[in-house]
MMTF fields as JSON, N, C-alpha, C and O atoms, coordinates in Angstrom:
{
  "mmtfVersion": "1.0.0",
  "mmtfProducer": "UNKNOWN",
  "numBonds": 495,
  "numAtoms": 496,
  "numGroups": 124,
  "numChains": 1,
  "numModels": 1,
  "chainsPerModel": [1],
  "groupsPerChain": [124],
  "chainIdList": ["A"],
  "bondAtomList": [4, 2, 8, 6, 12, 10, 16, 14, 20, 18, 24, 22, 28, 26, 32, 30, 36, 34, 40, 38, 44, 42, 48, 46, 52, 50, 56, 54, 60, 58, 64, 62, 68, 66, 72, 70, 76, 74, 80, 78, 84, 82, 88, 86, 92, 90, 96, 94, 100, 98, 104, 102, 108, 106, 112, 110, 116, 114, 120, 118, 124, 122, 128, 126, 132, 130, 136, 134, 140, 138, 144, 142, 148, 146, 152, 150, 156, 154, 160, 158, 164, 162, 168, 166, 172, 170, 176, 174, 180, 178, 184, 182, 188, 186, 192, 190, 196, 194, 200, 198, 204, 202, 208, 206, 212, 210, 216, 214, 220, 218, 224, 222, 228, 226, 232, 230, 236, 234, 240, 238, 244, 242, 248, 246, 252, 250, 256, 254, 260, 258, 264, 262, 268, 266, 272, 270, 276, 274, 280, 278, 284, 282, 288, 286, 292, 290, 296, 294, 300, 298, 304, 302, 308, 306, 312, 310, 316, 314, 320, 318, 324, 322, 328, 326, 332, 330, 336, 334, 340, 338, 344, 342, 348, 346, 352, 350, 356, 354, 360, 358, 364, 362, 368, 366, 372, 370, 376, 374, 380, 378, 384, 382, 388, 386, 392, 390, 396, 394, 400, 398, 404, 402, 408, 406, 412, 410, 416, 414, 420, 418, 424, 422, 428, 426, 432, 430, 436, 434, 440, 438, 444, 442, 448, 446, 452, 450, 456, 454, 460, 458, 464, 462, 468, 466, 472, 470, 476, 474, 480, 478, 484, 482, 488, 486, 492, 490],
  "bondOrderList": [1, 1, 1, 1, 1, 1, 1, 1, 1, 1, 1, 1, 1, 1, 1, 1, 1, 1, 1, 1, 1, 1, 1, 1, 1, 1, 1, 1, 1, 1, 1, 1, 1, 1, 1, 1, 1, 1, 1, 1, 1, 1, 1, 1, 1, 1, 1, 1, 1, 1, 1, 1, 1, 1, 1, 1, 1, 1, 1, 1, 1, 1, 1, 1, 1, 1, 1, 1, 1, 1, 1, 1, 1, 1, 1, 1, 1, 1, 1, 1, 1, 1, 1, 1, 1, 1, 1, 1, 1, 1, 1, 1, 1, 1, 1, 1, 1, 1, 1, 1, 1, 1, 1, 1, 1, 1, 1, 1, 1, 1, 1, 1, 1, 1, 1, 1, 1, 1, 1, 1, 1, 1, 1],
  "groupList": [{"groupName": "MET", "atomNameList": ["N", "CA", "C", "O"], "elementList": ["N", "C", "C", "O"], "formalChargeList": [0, 0, 0, 0], "bondAtomList": [1, 0, 2, 1, 3, 2], "bondOrderList": [1, 1, 2], "singleLetterCode": "M", "chemCompType": "L-PEPTIDE LINKING"}, {"groupName": "ARG", "atomNameList": ["N", "CA", "C", "O"], "elementList": ["N", "C", "C", "O"], "formalChargeList": [0, 0, 0, 0], "bondAtomList": [1, 0, 2, 1, 3, 2], "bondOrderList": [1, 1, 2], "singleLetterCode": "R", "chemCompType": "L-PEPTIDE LINKING"}, {"groupName": "ASP", "atomNameList": ["N", "CA", "C", "O"], "elementList": ["N", "C", "C", "O"], "formalChargeList": [0, 0, 0, 0], "bondAtomList": [1, 0, 2, 1, 3, 2], "bondOrderList": [1, 1, 2], "singleLetterCode": "D", "chemCompType": "L-PEPTIDE LINKING"}, {"groupName": "TYR", "atomNameList": ["N", "CA", "C", "O"], "elementList": ["N", "C", "C", "O"], "formalChargeList": [0, 0, 0, 0], "bondAtomList": [1, 0, 2, 1, 3, 2], "bondOrderList": [1, 1, 2], "singleLetterCode": "Y", "chemCompType": "L-PEPTIDE LINKING"}, {"groupName": "SER", "atomNameList": ["N", "CA", "C", "O"], "elementList": ["N", "C", "C", "O"], "formalChargeList": [0, 0, 0, 0], "bondAtomList": [1, 0, 2, 1, 3, 2], "bondOrderList": [1, 1, 2], "singleLetterCode": "S", "chemCompType": "L-PEPTIDE LINKING"}, {"groupName": "PRO", "atomNameList": ["N", "CA", "C", "O"], "elementList": ["N", "C", "C", "O"], "formalChargeList": [0, 0, 0, 0], "bondAtomList": [1, 0, 2, 1, 3, 2], "bondOrderList": [1, 1, 2], "singleLetterCode": "P", "chemCompType": "L-PEPTIDE LINKING"}, {"groupName": "ILE", "atomNameList": ["N", "CA", "C", "O"], "elementList": ["N", "C", "C", "O"], "formalChargeList": [0, 0, 0, 0], "bondAtomList": [1, 0, 2, 1, 3, 2], "bondOrderList": [1, 1, 2], "singleLetterCode": "I", "chemCompType": "L-PEPTIDE LINKING"}, {"groupName": "ALA", "atomNameList": ["N", "CA", "C", "O"], "elementList": ["N", "C", "C", "O"], "formalChargeList": [0, 0, 0, 0], "bondAtomList": [1, 0, 2, 1, 3, 2], "bondOrderList": [1, 1, 2], "singleLetterCode": "A", "chemCompType": "L-PEPTIDE LINKING"}, {"groupName": "GLU", "atomNameList": ["N", "CA", "C", "O"], "elementList": ["N", "C", "C", "O"], "formalChargeList": [0, 0, 0, 0], "bondAtomList": [1, 0, 2, 1, 3, 2], "bondOrderList": [1, 1, 2], "singleLetterCode": "E", "chemCompType": "L-PEPTIDE LINKING"}, {"groupName": "LEU", "atomNameList": ["N", "CA", "C", "O"], "elementList": ["N", "C", "C", "O"], "formalChargeList": [0, 0, 0, 0], "bondAtomList": [1, 0, 2, 1, 3, 2], "bondOrderList": [1, 1, 2], "singleLetterCode": "L", "chemCompType": "L-PEPTIDE LINKING"}, {"groupName": "ASN", "atomNameList": ["N", "CA", "C", "O"], "elementList": ["N", "C", "C", "O"], "formalChargeList": [0, 0, 0, 0], "bondAtomList": [1, 0, 2, 1, 3, 2], "bondOrderList": [1, 1, 2], "singleLetterCode": "N", "chemCompType": "L-PEPTIDE LINKING"}, {"groupName": "VAL", "atomNameList": ["N", "CA", "C", "O"], "elementList": ["N", "C", "C", "O"], "formalChargeList": [0, 0, 0, 0], "bondAtomList": [1, 0, 2, 1, 3, 2], "bondOrderList": [1, 1, 2], "singleLetterCode": "V", "chemCompType": "L-PEPTIDE LINKING"}, {"groupName": "PHE", "atomNameList": ["N", "CA", "C", "O"], "elementList": ["N", "C", "C", "O"], "formalChargeList": [0, 0, 0, 0], "bondAtomList": [1, 0, 2, 1, 3, 2], "bondOrderList": [1, 1, 2], "singleLetterCode": "F", "chemCompType": "L-PEPTIDE LINKING"}, {"groupName": "GLY", "atomNameList": ["N", "CA", "C", "O"], "elementList": ["N", "C", "C", "O"], "formalChargeList": [0, 0, 0, 0], "bondAtomList": [1, 0, 2, 1, 3, 2], "bondOrderList": [1, 1, 2], "singleLetterCode": "G", "chemCompType": "PEPTIDE LINKING"}, {"groupName": "LYS", "atomNameList": ["N", "CA", "C", "O"], "elementList": ["N", "C", "C", "O"], "formalChargeList": [0, 0, 0, 0], "bondAtomList": [1, 0, 2, 1, 3, 2], "bondOrderList": [1, 1, 2], "singleLetterCode": "K", "chemCompType": "L-PEPTIDE LINKING"}, {"groupName": "HIS", "atomNameList": ["N", "CA", "C", "O"], "elementList": ["N", "C", "C", "O"], "formalChargeList": [0, 0, 0, 0], "bondAtomList": [1, 0, 2, 1, 3, 2], "bondOrderList": [1, 1, 2], "singleLetterCode": "H", "chemCompType": "L-PEPTIDE LINKING"}, {"groupName": "TRP", "atomNameList": ["N", "CA", "C", "O"], "elementList": ["N", "C", "C", "O"], "formalChargeList": [0, 0, 0, 0], "bondAtomList": [1, 0, 2, 1, 3, 2], "bondOrderList": [1, 1, 2], "singleLetterCode": "W", "chemCompType": "L-PEPTIDE LINKING"}, {"groupName": "THR", "atomNameList": ["N", "CA", "C", "O"], "elementList": ["N", "C", "C", "O"], "formalChargeList": [0, 0, 0, 0], "bondAtomList": [1, 0, 2, 1, 3, 2], "bondOrderList": [1, 1, 2], "singleLetterCode": "T", "chemCompType": "L-PEPTIDE LINKING"}, {"groupName": "GLN", "atomNameList": ["N", "CA", "C", "O"], "elementList": ["N", "C", "C", "O"], "formalChargeList": [0, 0, 0, 0], "bondAtomList": [1, 0, 2, 1, 3, 2], "bondOrderList": [1, 1, 2], "singleLetterCode": "Q", "chemCompType": "L-PEPTIDE LINKING"}],
  "groupTypeList": [0, 1, 2, 3, 4, 5, 6, 2, 7, 7, 4, 8, 6, 9, 10, 2, 11, 5, 8, 6, 11, 9, 6, 12, 4, 6, 2, 13, 1, 3, 9, 12, 11, 10, 14, 1, 7, 7, 8, 12, 9, 13, 7, 2, 5, 12, 2, 11, 6, 13, 10, 15, 16, 1, 2, 9, 13, 3, 5, 8, 8, 6, 0, 8, 5, 9, 9, 4, 1, 11, 8, 7, 17, 7, 7, 1, 13, 18, 15, 2, 1, 3, 1, 9, 17, 17, 17, 5, 18, 1, 13, 4, 1, 11, 9, 2, 11, 4, 9, 17, 5, 9, 2, 13, 2, 4, 2, 7, 11, 3, 7, 11, 9, 12, 6, 7, 15, 2, 6, 17, 8, 12, 11, 1],
  "groupIdList": [1, 2, 3, 4, 5, 6, 7, 8, 9, 10, 11, 12, 13, 14, 15, 16, 17, 18, 19, 20, 21, 22, 23, 24, 25, 26, 27, 28, 29, 30, 31, 32, 33, 34, 35, 36, 37, 38, 39, 40, 41, 42, 43, 44, 45, 46, 47, 48, 49, 50, 51, 52, 53, 54, 55, 56, 57, 58, 59, 60, 61, 62, 63, 64, 65, 66, 67, 68, 69, 70, 71, 72, 73, 74, 75, 76, 77, 78, 79, 80, 81, 82, 83, 84, 85, 86, 87, 88, 89, 90, 91, 92, 93, 94, 95, 96, 97, 98, 99, 100, 101, 102, 103, 104, 105, 106, 107, 108, 109, 110, 111, 112, 113, 114, 115, 116, 117, 118, 119, 120, 121, 122, 123, 124],
  "secStructList": [7, 7, 7, 7, 7, 2, 2, 2, 2, 2, 2, 2, 2, 2, 2, 2, 1, 1, 1, 3, 3, 3, 3, 3, 3, 6, 6, 1, 5, 3, 3, 3, 3, 7, 2, 2, 2, 2, 2, 2, 2, 6, 1, 7, 2, 2, 2, 2, 6, 6, 7, 5, 6, 6, 6, 6, 6, 7, 7, 2, 2, 2, 2, 2, 2, 2, 2, 2, 2, 2, 2, 2, 2, 2, 2, 2, 6, 1, 7, 3, 3, 3, 3, 3, 3, 7, 7, 4, 4, 4, 6, 7, 7, 3, 3, 3, 3, 3, 3, 3, 3, 3, 3, 7, 6, 6, 1, 7, 3, 3, 3, 3, 3, 3, 3, 3, 3, 3, 7, 2, 2, 2, 2, 7],
  "xCoordList": [132.983, 132.089, 132.115, 132.13, 132.122, 132.178, 130.782, 129.759, 130.78, 129.566, 129.2, 129.938, 128.105, 127.715, 126.536, 125.602, 126.576, 125.372, 124.567, 125.122, 123.265, 122.474, 123.061, 123.073, 123.54, 124.122, 125.386, 125.572, 126.264, 127.492, 127.169, 127.795, 126.186, 125.791, 125.23, 125.584, 124.418, 123.813, 124.885, 124.891, 125.803, 126.871, 127.822, 128.288, 128.081, 128.923, 128.241, 128.876, 126.939, 126.187, 126.196, 126.47, 125.91, 125.838, 127.166, 127.224, 128.247, 129.586, 129.951, 130.867, 129.198, 129.458, 128.632, 128.935, 127.631, 126.788, 127.43, 128.176, 127.179, 127.822, 127.168, 127.743, 126.03, 125.375, 126.037, 126.746, 125.772, 126.181, 125.086, 123.925, 125.45, 124.432, 124.908, 126.006, 123.998, 124.259, 123.036, 121.931, 123.223, 122.082, 122.396, 123.414, 121.443, 121.602, 120.636, 119.486, 121.157, 120.263, 119.468, 119.846, 118.408, 117.59, 118.34, 118.006, 119.351, 120.131, 121.385, 122.183, 121.57, 122.659, 123.886, 124.916, 123.86, 125.011, 124.964, 123.897, 126.14, 126.229, 126.179, 127.022, 125.197, 125.038, 125.623, 126.016, 125.662, 126.224, 126.744, 126.139, 127.842, 128.442, 128.996, 129.83, 128.523, 129.16, 130.451, 130.783, 131.186, 132.465, 132.355, 133.213, 131.35, 131.143, 130.929, 131.508, 130.109, 129.89, 131.17, 131.448, 131.944, 133.201, 134.127, 134.761, 134.199, 135.036, 134.555, 135.364, 133.215, 132.628, 132.975, 133.306, 132.901, 133.22, 134.702, 135.113, 135.496, 136.941, 137.451, 138.383, 136.797, 137.12, 137.001, 136.396, 137.563, 137.383, 136.066, 135.722, 135.29, 133.997, 134.086, 133.206, 135.107, 135.246, 135.481, 135.16, 136.053, 136.174, 134.928, 134.842, 133.97, 132.705, 131.57, 130.814, 131.449, 130.305, 130.379, 131.428, 129.224, 129.063, 129.335, 129.037, 129.876, 130.134, 128.986, 128.241, 128.883, 127.946, 128.653, 129.872, 127.89, 128.498, 129.263, 130.268, 128.801, 129.581, 130.996, 131.965, 131.073, 132.364, 133.322, 134.536, 132.784, 133.673, 134.014, 134.796, 133.415, 133.787, 133.145, 133.681, 132.027, 131.383, 130.646, 130.151, 130.539, 130.053, 128.569, 127.714, 128.307, 126.907, 125.943, 124.78, 126.442, 125.513, 125.006, 123.988, 125.667, 125.147, 124.44, 123.36, 125.046, 124.514, 123.192, 122.302, 123.09, 121.89, 120.612, 119.631, 120.609, 119.369, 119.183, 118.05, 120.244, 120.099, 119.435, 118.461, 119.971, 119.414, 118.013, 117.256, 117.635, 116.286, 115.355, 114.239, 115.855, 115.055, 115.002, 113.965, 116.104, 116.118, 115.116, 114.32, 115.143, 114.221, 112.786, 111.946, 112.462, 111.103, 110.647, 109.511, 111.547, 111.265, 110.927, 109.978, 111.684, 111.466, 110.115, 109.366, 109.824, 108.642, 107.37, 106.384, 107.424, 106.304, 106.172, 105.083, 107.36, 107.33, 107.129, 106.706, 107.449, 107.228, 108.511, 109.336, 108.636, 109.758, 109.822, 108.795, 111.041, 111.26, 112.302, 113.231, 112.125, 113.072, 113.333, 112.41, 114.568, 114.918, 116.272, 117.002, 116.607, 117.947, 118.788, 118.316, 120.027, 121.035, 122.282, 122.818, 122.701, 123.878, 124.979, 124.827, 126.066, 127.144, 127.951, 127.792, 128.798, 129.661, 130.753, 131.035, 131.366, 132.453, 133.605, 134.31, 133.843, 134.884, 134.649, 135.587, 133.384, 132.963, 132.724, 132.199, 133.111, 132.977, 131.664, 131.334, 130.835, 129.474, 128.673, 128.121, 128.625, 127.854, 126.328, 125.925, 125.524, 124.042, 123.681, 123.98, 123.042, 122.678, 121.108, 120.43, 120.598, 119.179, 119.132, 119.612, 118.532, 118.554, 117.269, 116.225, 117.257, 116.103, 116.29, 117.342, 115.352, 115.366, 114.223, 113.083, 114.497, 113.511, 113.548, 114.601, 112.462, 112.471, 112.628, 112.069, 113.39, 113.585, 112.887, 113.186, 111.942, 111.151, 111.823, 112.335, 111.815, 112.359, 111.204, 110.12, 111.514, 110.507, 109.234, 108.158, 109.345, 108.152, 107.44, 106.599, 107.75, 107.184, 107.555, 106.98, 108.499, 109.001, 110.197, 111.06, 110.29, 111.45, 112.707, 112.724, 113.736, 114.98, 116.095, 117.098, 115.931, 116.949, 116.346, 115.186, 117.176, 116.772, 117.829, 119.006, 117.41, 118.293, 118.416, 117.409, 119.668, 119.945, 120.641, 121.681, 120.024, 120.681, 120.748, 119.741, 121.932, 122.131, 122.714, 123.699, 122.169, 122.639, 123.159, 122.44, 124.445, 125.009, 124.377, 124.542, 123.673, 122.989, 123.587, 122.997, 124.766, 125.396, 125.493, 125.216, 125.886, 126.08, 124.716, 124.706, 123.632, 122.334, 121.684, 120.812, 122.088, 121.397, 122.211, 121.721, 123.433, 124.25, 124.295, 124.937],
  "yCoordList": [56.469, 55.899, 56.824, 58.047, 56.223, 56.996, 57.568, 56.915, 58.805, 59.401, 59.029, 59.382, 58.338, 57.827, 58.608, 58.945, 58.889, 59.387, 58.128, 57.029, 58.286, 57.049, 56.412, 55.185, 57.165, 56.604, 55.824, 54.723, 56.37, 55.697, 54.377, 53.357, 54.39, 53.189, 52.117, 50.943, 52.501, 51.602, 50.996, 49.788, 51.85, 51.378, 50.382, 49.396, 50.675, 49.757, 48.401, 47.353, 48.438, 47.195, 46.407, 45.207, 47.047, 46.363, 45.825, 44.831, 46.46, 45.962, 44.69, 43.961, 44.428, 43.251, 42.031, 40.915, 42.209, 41.018, 40.241, 40.801, 38.948, 38.067, 38.21, 37.73, 38.823, 38.947, 40.008, 40.893, 39.877, 40.945, 41.974, 41.667, 43.197, 44.282, 45.416, 45.951, 45.773, 46.903, 47.759, 47.3, 49.0, 49.856, 50.417, 51.067, 50.119, 50.583, 51.77, 51.755, 52.794, 53.814, 53.194, 52.141, 53.815, 53.246, 53.183, 52.372, 54.047, 53.991, 53.113, 53.101, 52.357, 51.4, 51.855, 51.192, 52.917, 53.389, 52.756, 52.541, 52.464, 51.934, 53.055, 53.952, 53.028, 54.075, 53.632, 54.452, 52.321, 51.736, 50.278, 49.548, 49.927, 48.623, 48.244, 48.964, 47.112, 46.732, 45.946, 45.614, 45.65, 44.978, 43.621, 43.292, 42.858, 41.57, 41.761, 41.036, 42.725, 43.025, 43.435, 42.993, 44.297, 44.729, 43.545, 43.431, 42.653, 41.462, 40.656, 40.224, 40.441, 39.694, 40.37, 39.685, 41.666, 42.426, 42.57, 42.952, 42.246, 42.34, 43.793, 44.118, 44.657, 46.069, 46.68, 46.09, 47.85, 48.651, 49.362, 49.897, 49.387, 50.05, 51.47, 51.886, 52.204, 53.599, 53.735, 54.753, 52.661, 52.665, 52.297, 52.497, 51.756, 51.284, 52.293, 52.549, 52.879, 53.763, 54.981, 55.61, 55.304, 56.444, 56.135, 56.97, 54.998, 54.622, 53.782, 53.121, 53.844, 52.978, 51.637, 51.597, 50.55, 49.255, 49.129, 48.419, 49.827, 49.77, 50.389, 49.909, 51.454, 52.102, 51.234, 51.425, 50.279, 49.36, 48.101, 47.268, 47.963, 46.835, 45.489, 44.438, 45.498, 44.28, 43.677, 44.43, 42.323, 41.702, 41.979, 41.85, 42.369, 42.688, 41.511, 41.698, 40.307, 39.157, 38.956, 38.288, 39.505, 39.454, 40.664, 40.619, 41.81, 43.139, 43.573, 44.131, 43.296, 43.656, 43.057, 43.77, 41.743, 41.11, 41.601, 41.81, 41.784, 42.353, 43.707, 43.939, 44.605, 45.936, 45.99, 46.901, 45.031, 44.937, 44.618, 45.13, 43.749, 43.422, 44.594, 44.848, 45.303, 46.525, 47.521, 48.061, 47.774, 48.738, 48.322, 49.163, 46.991, 46.466, 46.64, 47.019, 46.358, 46.459, 47.894, 48.135, 48.849, 50.251, 50.693, 51.44, 50.207, 50.626, 50.094, 50.816, 48.861, 48.206, 48.769, 48.862, 49.13, 49.572, 48.422, 48.609, 47.218, 45.984, 45.138, 45.135, 44.442, 43.561, 42.493, 42.078, 42.02, 40.861, 39.957, 40.402, 38.686, 37.668, 36.608, 36.165, 36.214, 35.222, 34.605, 35.08, 33.536, 32.906, 33.336, 33.447, 33.561, 33.995, 33.035, 32.823, 32.501, 31.704, 32.587, 33.074, 32.777, 33.625, 32.961, 31.774, 33.748, 33.261, 32.378, 32.465, 31.52, 30.686, 31.464, 30.935, 32.716, 33.562, 33.934, 34.274, 33.87, 34.147, 32.887, 32.927, 31.706, 30.427, 29.802, 28.923, 30.163, 29.61, 29.484, 28.426, 30.525, 30.558, 30.661, 31.218, 30.134, 30.335, 31.298, 31.079, 32.367, 33.451, 33.57, 33.515, 33.73, 34.016, 35.527, 36.106, 36.21, 37.617, 38.283, 37.826, 39.311, 40.097, 41.481, 42.062, 42.066, 43.42, 44.166, 43.705, 45.309, 46.065, 47.51, 48.142, 48.041, 49.494, 50.416, 50.157, 51.509, 52.481, 53.774, 54.353, 54.218, 55.408, 56.664, 56.65, 57.727, 58.989, 59.801, 59.287, 61.07, 61.978, 62.122, 62.305, 62.04, 62.224, 60.915, 60.871, 59.863, 58.533, 57.945, 56.925, 58.535, 57.948, 57.129, 57.541, 55.964, 55.116, 55.756, 56.147, 55.866, 56.455, 55.48, 55.769, 54.269, 53.287, 51.907, 51.804, 50.866, 49.518, 48.86, 48.835, 48.332, 47.6, 46.197, 45.537, 45.718, 44.366, 43.691, 44.14, 42.574, 41.747, 40.287, 39.714, 39.736, 38.385, 37.508, 37.888, 36.367, 35.387, 34.177, 33.607, 33.789, 32.658, 31.364, 31.004, 30.676, 29.384, 28.208, 27.128, 28.378, 27.326, 26.004, 24.946, 26.065, 24.826, 24.131, 22.921, 24.813, 24.26, 23.644, 22.788, 24.061, 23.584, 22.592, 22.073, 22.333, 21.327, 20.017, 19.084],
  "zCoordList": [61.182, 60.163, 58.958, 59.099, 57.763, 56.509, 56.185, 56.394, 55.668, 55.272, 53.857, 52.937, 53.634, 52.328, 51.757, 52.484, 50.486, 49.839, 49.472, 49.436, 49.2, 48.822, 47.558, 47.471, 46.592, 45.365, 45.685, 45.168, 46.529, 46.936, 47.608, 47.317, 48.514, 49.249, 48.277, 48.382, 47.403, 46.471, 45.555, 45.317, 45.038, 44.165, 44.926, 44.355, 46.198, 46.995, 47.202, 47.091, 47.503, 47.692, 46.36, 46.366, 45.256, 43.96, 43.526, 42.802, 43.951, 43.624, 44.403, 44.022, 45.533, 46.353, 45.923, 46.346, 45.121, 44.704, 43.64, 42.837, 43.582, 42.59, 41.218, 40.241, 41.091, 39.798, 38.94, 39.419, 37.66, 36.709, 36.732, 36.46, 37.055, 37.139, 36.252, 36.407, 35.277, 34.359, 34.315, 34.606, 33.954, 33.582, 32.179, 31.946, 31.251, 29.922, 29.696, 30.135, 28.993, 28.49, 27.339, 26.828, 26.941, 25.879, 24.525, 23.662, 24.359, 23.101, 23.176, 22.239, 24.315, 24.352, 25.059, 24.939, 25.777, 26.609, 27.979, 28.554, 28.487, 29.882, 30.834, 30.799, 31.697, 32.72, 34.076, 34.906, 34.261, 35.504, 35.169, 34.383, 35.782, 35.588, 36.996, 37.546, 37.568, 38.786, 38.538, 37.4, 39.653, 39.484, 38.771, 37.953, 39.059, 38.411, 36.907, 36.098, 36.54, 35.117, 34.398, 33.283, 35.068, 34.486, 34.257, 33.208, 35.265, 35.066, 33.874, 33.053, 33.764, 32.658, 31.319, 30.351, 31.264, 30.045, 29.748, 28.652, 30.779, 30.601, 30.545, 29.81, 31.357, 31.333, 32.693, 33.588, 32.87, 34.054, 33.974, 32.921, 35.085, 35.046, 34.49, 33.737, 34.838, 34.435, 32.9, 32.285, 32.326, 30.859, 30.083, 28.871, 30.805, 30.202, 30.376, 29.439, 31.607, 31.938, 31.037, 30.892, 30.424, 29.552, 28.095, 27.241, 27.774, 26.417, 25.851, 26.575, 24.543, 23.784, 23.545, 23.381, 23.527, 23.375, 22.095, 22.044, 21.007, 19.733, 19.881, 19.293, 20.675, 20.889, 21.627, 21.559, 22.334, 23.141, 22.356, 22.814, 21.155, 20.323, 20.719, 20.366, 21.433, 21.78, 20.608, 19.771, 20.49, 19.324, 19.057, 19.934, 17.799, 17.357, 17.542, 17.9, 17.293, 17.414, 18.803, 18.981, 19.816, 21.17, 21.533, 22.121, 21.182, 21.599, 20.917, 21.559, 19.584, 18.924, 19.462, 19.671, 19.692, 20.3, 21.73, 22.165, 22.447, 23.822, 23.82, 24.536, 23.003, 22.973, 22.399, 22.735, 21.53, 21.068, 22.251, 22.343, 23.158, 24.356, 25.325, 25.937, 25.465, 26.268, 25.753, 26.522, 24.459, 23.849, 24.057, 24.377, 23.878, 24.02, 25.505, 25.79, 26.379, 27.828, 28.185, 28.931, 27.668, 27.859, 27.28, 27.909, 26.058, 25.334, 26.089, 26.234, 26.544, 27.242, 28.718, 29.285, 29.278, 30.64, 31.614, 32.755, 31.126, 31.949, 32.021, 31.107, 33.118, 33.403, 32.379, 31.844, 32.08, 31.139, 31.749, 32.424, 31.497, 32.007, 30.942, 30.258, 30.808, 29.784, 30.082, 30.952, 29.351, 29.484, 28.265, 27.133, 28.582, 27.579, 27.667, 28.755, 26.584, 26.536, 25.902, 24.782, 26.628, 26.175, 25.043, 24.757, 24.428, 23.379, 23.996, 25.191, 23.155, 23.681, 24.261, 25.121, 23.833, 24.359, 25.8, 26.52, 26.234, 27.566, 28.325, 29.438, 27.733, 28.431, 28.248, 29.044, 27.253, 27.038, 28.346, 28.649, 29.074, 30.314, 30.024, 29.003, 30.905, 30.826, 31.882, 33.056, 31.504, 32.396, 32.438, 31.413, 33.657, 33.872, 33.958, 34.932, 32.901, 32.809, 33.16, 32.695, 33.932, 34.284, 33.795, 34.059, 33.097, 32.619, 33.268, 33.219, 33.877, 34.58, 34.101, 34.173, 33.627, 33.188, 34.364, 35.43, 34.198, 35.235, 34.823, 33.779, 35.672, 35.373, 35.939, 37.059, 35.172, 35.662, 36.352, 36.627, 36.601, 37.239, 36.44, 37.009, 35.113, 34.294, 33.993, 33.095, 34.71, 34.503, 33.17, 32.79, 32.42, 31.178, 31.46, 32.235, 30.854, 31.048, 30.475, 29.307, 31.262, 30.816, 30.661, 30.009, 31.28, 31.226, 31.605, 32.004, 31.464, 31.831, 32.681, 32.32, 33.801, 34.731, 34.206, 33.95, 34.038, 33.607, 34.764, 35.245, 35.21, 36.234, 35.694, 35.278, 35.719, 35.248, 36.289, 36.921, 36.501, 37.449, 36.655, 35.834, 36.92, 36.246, 36.741, 37.907, 35.891, 36.311, 35.6, 35.602, 34.975, 34.194, 34.937, 34.373, 36.201, 36.929, 37.202, 37.424, 37.194, 37.474, 36.297, 36.446, 35.091, 33.909, 33.078, 32.074, 33.487, 32.767, 33.464, 32.982]
}
């Protein structure tokens, strides 16, 4: 049996879920990207993690409103949920998005967990 650290185990589990799972720092850097999110972004997770979305060339018209919601979620310290329709380049998918603030040791929010479930087939 393989010896797992808690972080390895959590990463492996999150890589197996069908949802898009990301962790954003408050300033817009990707701290975690699961396999489904990497597929959605069209990149390898290792090329995304640690980078700012601007450095990766993602469209401002999508990312600016998203990061505004991430910042607001962090500032309020409360969960947020909304629907997002992706750009035609991503197939105009409808996503049910959940944003959850992540608290550090000092109870200050250091990042926001983004989980998106594709609900396109249910709303069309």
